N, C-alpha and C positions, 0 to 999 in steps of 0.2 A: 288402159292395158297396163298390166304392172310391168316390170323391168324382170328379163329373167336374168336368174342368180345363177351365172355362169362364170367362167373365168375369162372368156371373150370378152363379157359386157362389163366386166370388174374394172374399176379406174386405177387398180394397184397393179394387174397384172400387165406384164409386158414380156413380148418375144424372147426368150433366153438367147436367140442369136445377136440380138442387138445389145446384148449387154457385153462388160469390159471383160479382157483375159483375168483369170481360167474363166469366169463363171459360163461364159458364151461356147465352151468345147464341149459343154455338156446337153447341149441345145438338139442333141438325138436322141437321150435317154428322158430330157427334161426339157419339154418343147417352151414349157410358161415360168416365168418366173413374177417374183411378189414382192412390191416396194411397200407395202404398209407399215413396215418398220422403220421405213427411211433408206434402207441397206435392200438389194437385190439378194434373195433367196431362191430356189430352184421350188416349184408347185411337184411333190412326189404325187400329190394325188387331187386330180382339178376338180373330182365331184364334190370334195372338200369345201369347195369356194361356195357352192349352193348354201350351206349353214354357216357360214364363215360370219363372225359378228362386226368383223372391219369391212367387209365385202361392202361398196359403193359403187353406182352405177357412171359410168365413163361420162365425162364431158363432150358434147353434141360437138363435130368439128365445124359444120356448119357449112361441108360441101358433101353430097351426096357419093359415097364408095369410097370417101377420103378416110385414110388412117386416123385417128385422134390426135391432137397435136401436141399430147405430152408424149407420144412416140416419135415425132419428127426429129431427125437426126442430120437436118441440113443446117447450114448458116447463112441462108437467104433474107433470114430478119422480117422485116415487115413484107417482104415480097415473099414469103412462106406460101408453098405449095397446097398448104392447108387451111387457108383462107378464102 
């Protein structure tokens, strides 16, 4: 089965709400941000993710229903809830 090429499945996409100030304040208008360039920027049209040349599948977290490890913002280190 092919990977669905959408914003939710892209390794570079992160919820805007998880970004630093002032970007996170735009989360209602731009729910997703892209870090493909190394710096978070709002995704204005998520349908464009399907044809983006930088789209790449997310790394599996290993835990059913868990958020991808790159979205983890906890400080628990080896005891991370995503393992």
